[in-house]
N, C-alpha and C positions, 0 to 999 in steps of 0.2 A: 413436185407439188405446189397446187394453186396456194395463194398468199392469203389468210384466214383462217383454212381450212387446220381445226383440230384431229391431231389421229390418237385417235384415246388402245391404249396396249391392254388386252384382256388377260387375268389371269385364269384360270380355271380352279373353281376353289375347290378345297378336298375335305369334306365333313367325315372327317376322319377322328375315332377315340384313340386319343394312343394306351391308354391304360387296356382297352378293351385287343389293341394290335400284337400287346405285349403277349397278350392272355394265348391268343389264337399259333402267336409265335411258338410259344413254349406249348400246347398242344399239339400243334403239327411238327415237331421236333418229338414228341414223343410216340404218334402214328408211325411218322419214318424212321424209327428205330426200329420201334415193335416189340419193346424189349424194355427190361426193368432200368430203370436211370436213377440214380442220387441227384437230391438237390445241389450239389455240389456244384456234378456234371451238367443241371442243365443252366443250374447262375454261369459257367464257364464256355457253354456252348451259343448262349442266348447274348450274350453279356448284359444282362436285365441285371437290376440289383438283385442282392439275396434275399432282401427281404418282403420285393414286390415278387418274388419265384416261390418263395414260402408262401404267402396267402393266396398266391392265386395254385398254386396246388392243391391246396388246404379245403380249397372253393370247390374245385373238381370233383376234389374227393369224397366229400358231402355232398356237390349235386350227380354224383356215379358216375363221370365220365372217366376218372381214374380208381385205381383201388392201391393199397398201401402196405407192404407187408410186413411183418412183423421185423422186418432188420431196416426198413424205414424208405424200402426203394421202393418208386412207385413206373407203375404201370398202365398204358392205354386198356381201356376196355371197351370193347366195340358192343355198336345199338347200345348205350345207354337205356336201360329199364327204369323210365318213370316208377315209381316206388307209390304204393297205395298205402295208409295208412288208414283202418275204421276207430272211429270214435265214439263211446256209445255217450251221447252226455246225461247229466241227470235227470235232468226237466228243465223244457224250454219254459214252461211257468217262475220254475227261482230263478231271483238277479245274478247270484254269484257263475250256478252254470251258464246262464246266457255270457256271465263276463268268461268265463275259461272258456267260452267254444270261439267264444268270437277271438281269444288273443289267439286260440287253436288253428282259425281259420286264416286267419293272416301273417301266422308263423310259415304254415303250411304251403302259402304262395310267395314267401321269400324263399323257403326252403326247396322249394321244386316236386312238394310231394302235393300227390295227389286223395286230398280228406272224403273219405265215405263217411256220413254223418248220420247217424240215427240216435233219437232222443225215448231214454228208456223212460220218461213217464212219471218217474218218483216210485216205480213199479217194480214189483221180481218178477212175475212173469213175462215183463215185455221185454225186461235184460236179459234174460236167458232168448228169448225167441230170439234178439236183432245180436247176440251171441254167436248163433247157429247159422243169420245171416251174414254174419262177417268171415265165416266160417266155408259156408258156400260159395260167398263171391270172393275166397282165395285172396285175400285183402295179405300185405305183407307182418302189418304189426298189427296191436290190436291195443285201444288204448279205451280205459275202464273207468266211468263213475258214475256207480248207482249205487244207491244208499242199504240195500237190502246185504249183512253179511251171513244168512241162514243159504244166499243164493251163489254166493263165492264160491265156494267148491266145483257147485253146477259150475256155472262158468269158468271158472279155472281150469276145470277138467276137460268141456269143450276146445278150450282154444290149445291147451298141450297135446289134445288129442291130435289136433291140426298142424303141429307141428308153428305155432305159427309167437313169436313174441308176445307179450302182456305185459302193459304197464296199466297200475292199477292208482286211480288219486281216491286221496284221502283213507280208503277202507283198505287192508290187507287181502288178498285172495292167495290162494295156494299155485303155484307156476306163476308167480308174478315178482314183478319191479317194483317197489312202494315209489307212489310220487305225491308228497303234498307236505300239509305244514307237521310239526312235531305238535303231535294235538296235546299231550300233559303241559309242556314247556304252553302253549300259547292260553291254556284255562289258568297257570301259574299266575300267565302277566296279568288276567281278567282277575283274577280275585282280590294279586296286590292291590288293583283301580278300586274295588269293592272297600277292602279293607279300609284303605289310607281313610274315604269317603267319610267311614266309619270313625275312625279314630276324629278325623278333623267336624265333623259334622256334630255326632250322637254323642262326642264325650267316650268310645268304642263301646258303647253299648248296642247290642245288635239281639231283636226278637226272634227274625227268623234269615236263613242262608236257605233261598229255594237254588235248582239247578232245572233249567229246562233244556231239559236232557235229550240225544234220539238213541234209545236202546236198539232201535231197528239196523244199527249201524255197526254195533259192537263194543267190543270192550274199548278200542282203541280212537274211536272217534269220543266214547261214553269219557274217556280219560281229560278231556275239556274240562267235564261239572270236578273232575275226579282233582283233577289240579286246579282250580276256583276254591272247592273247597280246603283241598292243605294251606292254601293262601292262604284264606283269612283267620285258619286254624295257627296258624304260624304268627298270625300277629297281633288276634285277640285270642289270648289264652282262655282257659275253660268255659269256652260256649259249650251246654250240653249238644250230648251228639243224636238227640231229641231236635234241635232246631233245624237241624239241616234237612232238608226234605225235597227227594228228585221226584219232577211232575214229567210225564212224557208228550215234550211239546211237541215230537217229531220233525222237526224243524218249518215247521208250518205257523202262518202267524194266525190263523184261526184259531185254530186246538188252540195254541196257545192265550191267545187273547181269553177260550174262555177258562180255561186252567185257571190261569190268575185271575179272572173276576172271581169264580168261585171260591179261591184260596182269600179272594180281601173281605168277599163278603162272611165267610166262614170266620174272623179274627178281623173285625172291624176297631177293635182296641190295640192292633198292634201297629205301632209309630215308625219302625226302625224294622226296612224288611231288606236285603239284599238278594239280589237277580239276578246268576249268571247264567245266561243264555246260548245253547250250544253253534247260536247262526244269531245271526240279525234279521232273518226272516221271523225265527222267536222272541227276539228283542223286541220288537216290534207290535210284533203282536201283546207282546205282558205291555208295552207303552199304552198301548190301546187301552186294555184294562184298566190301568194307571189312571188314565185319561178320564175313565168312563168313573170310578168310582169316585174321581175327586183326591186322589191320595197321592200326590204328586211330592207333596215336602215329606214322604213317607217312607219314598222307593229309592231303590236307586239299581240302578241295570246296566250291565256292559253284555255287547254282543262280539260275535265275532265276523269279520266279509266286512267290515268296513264300507256295507253298503251307501249309495249318493242318498239314497232317503234317512238313511241311520245317521250319516255325517253330518244332514242338512239338521236333524234334531240336534246332535252335540253340541251345533255350534250356539244354541239358544242356553240363555243364561240359570232357566231355573229349567231347565229340563229333566226326568228321571231315569234319561235316559245319556249316563252319565260318559263311557268310551265304547270302544269297539277295537278287535286287536287284528290288522289287516292282515290279509293272506297273499296281498298282491297279486291280484291274478292274473293283471296287462302279463305276468311272468311267466307266464307256467306255459304257453303255447309257444316260445322261441326255445323254451327247457325242456319242455316236451319235443319235440323235434329231433333234438338235440340228442338228448336222449335213445330215443326209437333208432337213429342214425348208429350210435356206438353198439345197441345191442346186435343191429342186423350186420353189424361188422365187423361182430364176434371180440368186439372191446370189453374188457371187465368192468363192472360198473358197480357202483355199492347196492346193494338191498334194499336199503331205506334212503332216500334220495330227497331230501327236504327243503320246501323253500322258505326264504324271509319271511321275517312279521315284522310286524310294524305297529305298536299303538297308538291309537288317534283316542283324542282326548281333548275338550276345550282348550286347553291349554298348549297340548302340541302345537293343533292347526293355529292359533293364536302366533305361537312361534315361526309356525314354514311363513306364515303370511308378512312376515317385518321383512 
């Protein structure tokens, strides 16, 4: 070797992902055995930690590469089929529906599910047509989010006739597993906030309690207003029945604005009005009317869904919109995909699957920011 010459030793770099290598070792073992195996046996054969083996196996089952029998045995599934879920969104024009759709799209990608999305356009006939399209496309499971309870039996019958599992969001459908909020309970939460406002601000005096209702959605969703009314009655006794008024806001902003504006015009002397809205879209419509009529000091509004625009308004110190109940739309996607997988794998699931809800007021927002 000549003097001054530098010899560099090169080492071939292997760009390996350790956990992926372990996952492939487990899959290849099950392929080679071509028969059922227990978690313990797989752990012993691969020398991989039992926790890692458990999580890898559960992931493979979730993605359809393995099956798990009732006795806990795992078996390799030849040529796994990618599952296809049909989702009928409530409306691309409704912010809460958009948030649920976004959450579901993201969870479907993570879960390896092909998501076929159709827009129900807040319309009964469109929802029925979309259900027929899901059947004709032979999806593996349908997730239905539509507002008209009168066509729920029609949709449920069409999906059940095709032997396709059905999950219904917020509105019960025949033959379906329910997923959504506990409607009566979130109504109670909203009513408690309204009642507390009346006690604190108006010395327990109330002229009117309005419910911006959604009768098209059926009794379960209407129980949001029922719960709010019951909560107000529970705190402020002896309010006459005639001061409780339901208005069909249909969950729509302009319709709710007009209804509340007309009510305020007809009752110019009323200075203590509580409004419980079935959705934040209705609540924002009510707020528009209150501002137009310059009645902000006379009205307190609580909505449902905690939409971004509503939360921005709630932060304001003298806003008539004093609260909303968040239905945690971002959690819908992961839970719906998991629930759908459980149904397809033959697991027993509850008939009613409730999401978490969370009260949003100016005080809770301030506490969260500390």
